[in-house]
C-alpha angles and dihedrals in degrees: 000000000000089000091055090050089051092051093044092051093047088051092051090050090047091050090059088058094047089060087067104063094178093072113091118249091239090058090050092052093045090051091049091051092049092045091051092065098071091037092056089049089049100050095035091054092051091052093047093049093049092049094046092047092050093050093045092053093046100044105015089237140053122247118250097255095050090041091058091045091050091049095051100036098077092044095049092039088051091053092048090048091050089052089047094051091045091058089070091062088067090070090082091071091065095055096074125223130118125319096255093050090050090047091051091048089050093052093047092049094044092049094095092050094045090048092051091047093053093047091045086066089062092039093058093078100023110053091189089066090052092048091053100042096046090044090052089046090054090051089047092056092038088066088062091052094048101038105019132094119243094008104116141152096307090056089046089057093043098049117010102041097047091045090049090049093049088051088051092051091051087048089054090050090051098043099036095046093125093049091046095047092050082066088052101246114211113234101031 
């Protein structure tokens, strides 16, 4: 079911680009590939949380395979989301201007991704830090959705929801530590 939702969402996003016939097909395909990153994180996280919740309720613990998967998923998803956010900093190189102006623009636009990457180092061992930083990142991007121009529902699905779900997965790592370690989580 989640795979169908992912494919449907990518088709809807792709349809938005089909409306603009001036855009080259290669650019449309590249945009769809980039947009699929947070959507896979979104739907994959939902499936993982539902599976882990069901297993924890039925057995009181989570088996070793799912435990490892649940441990590494927010960390890998966080890294992928940081990479996704950092891609938008590259837009400054298409605007023109001298090298130093472009470099300064790149540094300003890359600041959220760099900050998240540095904090991810600390969140790797302390899930509560991951819960807090990705939750705050979701709120940071939510302000653009609520108060920004041209930042609608698709951007909400691409930024806010995956960041909130990564935060939720770190919360599960933090709060379910006992159930996870019963499954012998690697890395703890």
